[in-house]
N, CA, C and O of each residue as an XYZ file, in Angstrom:
408
protein
N     -45.352     32.268     -5.135
C     -45.609     31.084     -4.332
C     -44.578     29.990     -4.616
O     -44.082     29.344     -3.692
N     -44.261     29.785     -5.894
C     -43.270     28.763     -6.237
C     -41.906     29.109     -5.657
O     -41.154     28.222     -5.251
N     -41.590     30.398     -5.619
C     -40.306     30.828     -5.062
C     -40.224     30.483     -3.579
O     -39.180     30.031     -3.108
N     -41.295     30.688     -2.851
C     -41.319     30.369     -1.417
C     -41.149     28.867     -1.208
O     -40.417     28.450     -0.310
N     -41.801     28.067     -2.005
C     -41.672     26.613     -1.880
C     -40.243     26.187     -2.206
O     -39.655     25.369     -1.498
N     -39.695     26.741     -3.274
C     -38.327     26.388     -3.652
C     -37.334     26.784     -2.568
O     -36.423     26.017     -2.258
N     -37.497     27.973     -1.988
C     -36.600     28.419     -0.926
C     -36.738     27.564      0.331
O     -35.749     27.269      1.001
N     -37.961     27.174      0.642
C     -38.158     26.359      1.848
C     -37.569     24.965      1.676
O     -37.170     24.334      2.654
N     -37.514     24.484      0.444
C     -36.904     23.187      0.191
C     -35.382     23.295      0.258
O     -34.722     22.423      0.823
N     -34.829     24.351     -0.309
C     -33.375     24.521     -0.356
C     -32.776     24.999      0.956
O     -31.625     24.673      1.246
N     -33.496     25.745      1.746
C     -32.951     26.344      2.963
C     -32.333     25.345      3.931
O     -31.223     25.591      4.403
N     -32.984     24.234      4.254
C     -32.362     23.297      5.199
C     -31.037     22.729      4.697
O     -30.126     22.497      5.492
N     -30.921     22.504      3.398
C     -29.676     21.956      2.864
C     -28.549     22.967      2.905
O     -27.389     22.592      3.076
N     -28.868     24.236      2.750
C     -27.838     25.259      2.783
C     -27.372     25.548      4.202
O     -26.315     26.151      4.388
N     -28.128     25.135      5.192
C     -27.761     25.436      6.569
C     -27.023     24.281      7.249
O     -26.778     24.332      8.454
N     -26.669     23.246      6.493
C     -25.944     22.111      7.059
C     -24.534     22.550      7.442
O     -23.809     23.130      6.633
N     -24.165     22.270      8.667
C     -22.793     22.532      9.120
C     -22.044     21.206      9.053
O     -22.374     20.262      9.772
N     -21.060     21.142      8.209
C     -20.326     19.887      8.001
C     -19.249     19.718      9.062
O     -18.443     20.620      9.292
N     -19.243     18.566      9.698
C     -18.155     18.228     10.615
C     -17.155     17.312      9.919
O     -16.017     17.165     10.363
N     -17.593     16.699      8.823
C     -16.751     15.839      8.016
C     -16.954     16.205      6.552
O     -18.082     16.373      6.090
N     -15.843     16.324      5.832
C     -15.900     16.583      4.396
C     -15.422     15.321      3.703
O     -14.518     14.648      4.198
N     -16.019     14.989      2.555
C     -15.638     13.728      1.947
C     -15.661     13.769      0.428
O     -16.283     14.633     -0.191
N     -14.955     12.796     -0.148
C     -14.925     12.614     -1.591
C     -14.648     11.146     -1.891
O     -13.934     10.468     -1.153
N     -15.218     10.682     -2.970
C     -14.925      9.342     -3.467
C     -13.805      9.506     -4.493
O     -13.801     10.468     -5.261
N     -12.859      8.573     -4.506
C     -11.692      8.756     -5.366
C     -11.154      7.427     -5.878
O     -11.499      6.353     -5.385
N     -10.309      7.540     -6.871
C      -9.471      6.453     -7.353
C      -8.161      7.098     -7.758
O      -8.154      8.039     -8.551
N      -7.043      6.603     -7.222
C      -5.758      7.248     -7.453
C      -4.613      6.267     -7.226
O      -4.828      5.089     -6.942
N      -3.391      6.780     -7.358
C      -2.179      5.992     -7.184
C      -1.471      6.421     -5.899
O      -1.386      7.610     -5.594
N      -0.968      5.447     -5.155
C      -0.224      5.738     -3.924
C       1.151      6.286     -4.312
O       1.903      5.648     -5.049
N       1.462      7.474     -3.803
C       2.741      8.117     -4.088
C       3.775      7.821     -3.007
O       4.967      7.722     -3.297
N       3.320      7.678     -1.753
C       4.237      7.478     -0.633
C       3.523      6.739      0.487
O       2.331      6.946      0.718
N       4.257      5.875      1.183
C       3.727      5.133      2.334
C       4.694      5.316      3.496
O       5.896      5.093      3.354
N       4.165      5.722      4.645
C       4.969      5.882      5.862
C       4.354      4.987      6.929
O       3.198      5.171      7.310
N       5.130      4.015      7.413
C       4.636      3.112      8.451
C       5.117      3.585      9.815
O       6.062      4.366      9.929
N       4.441      3.091     10.841
C       4.755      3.457     12.215
C       5.007      2.169     12.993
O       4.140      1.296     13.035
N       6.162      2.039     13.599
C       6.513      0.825     14.346
C       5.565      0.567     15.511
O       5.344     -0.586     15.881
N       5.004      1.620     16.093
C       4.079      1.461     17.224
C       2.710      0.944     16.782
O       1.988      0.341     17.575
N       2.357      1.176     15.533
C       1.062      0.743     14.988
C       1.310      0.064     13.645
O       1.112      0.685     12.601
N       1.739     -1.198     13.650
C       2.174     -1.861     12.416
C       1.076     -2.068     11.370
O       1.386     -2.251     10.192
N      -0.189     -2.043     11.769
C      -1.264     -2.271     10.805
C      -1.762     -0.987     10.166
O      -2.508     -1.039      9.188
N      -1.368      0.161     10.696
C      -1.799      1.428     10.123
C      -0.612      2.127      9.471
O       0.542      1.773      9.712
N      -0.911      3.121      8.645
C       0.147      3.878      7.993
C      -0.399      5.224      7.534
O      -1.593      5.504      7.641
N       0.498      6.036      7.026
C       0.133      7.293      6.390
C       0.504      7.174      4.918
O       1.561      6.644      4.575
N      -0.367      7.670      4.059
C      -0.078      7.619      2.628
C      -0.278      9.001      2.007
O      -1.005      9.845      2.533
N       0.382      9.198      0.888
C       0.138     10.354      0.039
C      -0.316      9.812     -1.305
O       0.141      8.762     -1.757
N      -1.222     10.545     -1.936
C      -1.741     10.122     -3.232
C      -1.156     10.949     -4.358
O      -0.852     12.130     -4.184
N      -1.001     10.326     -5.504
C      -0.590     11.004     -6.724
C      -1.847     11.156     -7.575
O      -2.143     10.318     -8.426
N      -2.579     12.241     -7.329
C      -3.854     12.447     -8.010
C      -3.611     13.224     -9.298
O      -3.173     14.375     -9.277
N      -3.903     12.575    -10.413
C      -3.778     13.197    -11.726
C      -5.005     12.798    -12.528
O      -5.040     11.723    -13.127
N      -6.007     13.662    -12.541
C      -7.288     13.322    -13.146
C      -7.224     13.191    -14.659
O      -8.178     12.718    -15.278
N      -6.117     13.601    -15.264
C      -5.984     13.433    -16.711
C      -5.559     12.002    -17.065
O      -5.618     11.607    -18.230
N      -5.131     11.230    -16.066
C      -4.768      9.831    -16.307
C      -6.009      8.953    -16.264
O      -6.902      9.152    -15.440
N      -6.049      7.988    -17.156
C      -7.168      7.060    -17.227
C      -7.306      6.288    -15.915
O      -6.313      5.845    -15.339
N      -8.525      6.133    -15.457
C      -8.790      5.358    -14.250
C      -8.773      6.153    -12.962
O      -9.212      5.653    -11.926
N      -8.278      7.373    -13.001
C      -8.278      8.190    -11.787
C      -9.534      9.063    -11.771
O      -9.965      9.584    -12.799
N     -10.106      9.205    -10.571
C     -11.309     10.040    -10.471
C     -11.386     10.704     -9.108
O     -10.766     10.263     -8.140
N     -12.152     11.761     -9.060
C     -12.383     12.526     -7.836
C     -13.815     13.001     -7.873
O     -14.201     13.748     -8.771
N     -14.607     12.578     -6.907
C     -16.017     12.937     -6.866
C     -16.370     13.417     -5.456
O     -16.632     12.597     -4.576
N     -16.381     14.743     -5.229
C     -16.678     15.261     -3.896
C     -18.148     15.081     -3.520
O     -19.027     15.047     -4.380
N     -18.388     14.969     -2.227
C     -19.743     14.867     -1.687
C     -20.526     16.116     -2.075
O     -19.959     17.207     -2.127
N     -21.806     15.973     -2.345
C     -22.609     17.097     -2.831
C     -22.822     18.184     -1.764
O     -22.844     19.368     -2.102
N     -22.978     17.813     -0.503
C     -23.256     18.811      0.542
C     -22.030     19.164      1.383
O     -21.925     20.288      1.872
N     -21.113     18.233      1.557
C     -19.910     18.469      2.356
C     -18.683     18.031      1.545
O     -18.053     17.021      1.862
N     -18.350     18.795      0.500
C     -17.288     18.366     -0.412
C     -15.889     18.550      0.153
O     -15.590     19.553      0.801
N     -15.043     17.570     -0.102
C     -13.628     17.657      0.228
C     -12.910     18.191     -1.006
O     -12.991     17.600     -2.082
N     -12.216     19.301     -0.849
C     -11.523     19.950     -1.954
C     -10.257     19.171     -2.314
O      -9.449     18.854     -1.441
N     -10.090     18.869     -3.582
C      -8.933     18.103     -4.052
C      -7.622     18.820     -3.737
O      -6.610     18.165     -3.486
N      -7.622     20.136     -3.744
C      -6.411     20.906     -3.456
C      -5.902     20.660     -2.035
O      -4.699     20.736     -1.785
N      -6.808     20.368     -1.112
C      -6.426     20.109      0.276
C      -5.680     18.788      0.413
O      -4.861     18.630      1.318
N      -5.952     17.848     -0.467
C      -5.437     16.488     -0.348
C      -4.085     16.298     -1.042
O      -3.340     15.384     -0.688
N      -3.762     17.131     -2.007
C      -2.619     16.885     -2.895
C      -1.302     16.615     -2.182
O      -0.588     15.699     -2.591
N      -0.946     17.342     -1.165
C       0.343     17.134     -0.488
C       0.179     16.797      0.991
O       1.086     17.042      1.787
N      -0.951     16.248      1.356
C      -1.217     15.900      2.748
C      -1.125     14.390      2.958
O      -1.396     13.603      2.052
N      -0.738     14.007      4.166
C      -0.741     12.592      4.533
C      -2.147     12.178      4.917
O      -2.886     12.937      5.544
N      -2.508     10.962      4.533
C      -3.828     10.400      4.802
C      -3.639      9.187      5.696
O      -2.815      8.317      5.415
N      -4.400      9.136      6.765
C      -4.319      8.030      7.711
C      -5.106      6.829      7.189
O      -6.278      6.947      6.831
N      -4.443      5.674      7.153
C      -5.089      4.426      6.755
C      -5.008      3.464      7.935
O      -3.916      3.128      8.392
N      -6.156      3.022      8.425
C      -6.192      2.161      9.605
C      -5.595      0.784      9.337
O      -4.916      0.222     10.196
N      -5.841      0.247      8.166
C      -5.321     -1.070      7.802
C      -4.489     -0.898      6.547
O      -5.022     -0.731      5.450
N      -3.194     -0.939      6.716
C      -2.287     -0.605      5.625
C      -1.678     -1.852      5.002
O      -1.055     -2.667      5.682
N      -1.869     -1.978      3.726
C      -1.203     -3.007      2.955
C      -0.755     -2.400      1.640
O      -0.552     -3.103      0.650
N      -0.604     -1.092      1.645
C      -0.307     -0.355      0.423
C       1.187     -0.255      0.167
O       2.004     -0.254      1.087
N       1.511     -0.172     -1.106
C       2.875      0.074     -1.543
C       2.847      1.195     -2.572
O       1.825      1.454     -3.207
N       3.976      1.845     -2.722
C       4.084      2.911     -3.705
C       3.722      2.350     -5.083
O       4.209      1.292     -5.480
N       2.864      3.072     -5.801
C       2.435      2.657     -7.139
C       1.124      1.912     -7.176
O       0.555      1.723     -8.251
N       0.618      1.474     -6.007
C      -0.673      0.778     -5.963
C      -1.800      1.722     -6.391
O      -1.777      2.911     -6.073
N      -2.773      1.187     -7.106
C      -3.982      1.932     -7.434
C      -5.011      1.610     -6.354
O      -5.338      0.446     -6.122
N      -5.512      2.645     -5.703
C      -6.509      2.431     -4.648
C      -7.721      3.312     -4.919
O      -7.647      4.295     -5.657
N      -8.831      2.936     -4.308
C     -10.051      3.733     -4.414
C     -10.818      3.599     -3.113
O     -10.583      2.682     -2.326
N     -11.723      4.509     -2.902
C     -12.536      4.499     -1.692
C     -13.042      5.887     -1.384
O     -13.293      6.689     -2.284
N     -13.189      6.163     -0.097
C     -13.662      7.458      0.363
C     -12.588      8.114      1.223
O     -11.966      7.466      2.065
N     -12.381      9.393      1.002
C     -11.504     10.183      1.859
C     -12.373     11.062      2.722
O     -13.319     11.684      2.238
N     -12.054     11.114      4.004
C     -12.793     11.928      4.961
C     -11.854     12.925      5.611
O     -10.759     12.560      6.041
N     -12.267     14.171      5.688
C     -11.513     15.184      6.417
C     -12.304     15.523      7.661
O     -13.428     16.019      7.584
N     -11.701     15.248      8.820
C     -12.316     15.551     10.104
C     -11.384     16.510     10.853
O     -10.376     16.965     10.311
N     -11.731     16.801     12.081
C     -10.859     17.650     12.912
C      -9.506     16.989     13.168
O      -8.519     17.669     13.449
N      -9.466     15.651     13.069
C      -8.228     14.903     13.316
C      -7.335     14.800     12.082
O      -6.191     14.362     12.197
N      -7.817     15.185     10.922
C      -7.032     15.110      9.689
C      -7.761     14.335      8.620
O      -8.985     14.205      8.648
N      -6.995     13.822      7.676
C      -7.547     13.045      6.560
C      -7.507     11.563      6.870
O      -6.512     11.054      7.387
N      -8.595     10.869      6.553
C      -8.683      9.435      6.801
C      -9.194      8.732      5.554
O     -10.039      9.260      4.831
N      -8.676      7.541      5.311
C      -9.131      6.692      4.244
C     -10.213      5.782      4.803
O     -10.024      5.148      5.840
N     -11.339      5.719      4.120
C     -12.440      4.881      4.584
C     -12.740      3.826      3.539
O     -13.639      3.008      3.728
């Protein structure tokens, strides 16, 4: 009986289809690419090194964003004021459109 209750509780969570994957992070900006057509937005790359103090990576429990996917990918930032070497934190979202900083 306990097994049936446990399975019925876990089953809905295992059947979630993720349209967005996410992780909370703190890292250093490795590269910034601006676009003349959209001066307030930019693309950034992160220098994620979890062995360095102050850096962290915490994926979402049900729809986790894999750190390996982010390492050499550009991340879209809607409001860009970043420079190389800045320490930033927030949420990263992976959608069908790519990676976004939230």
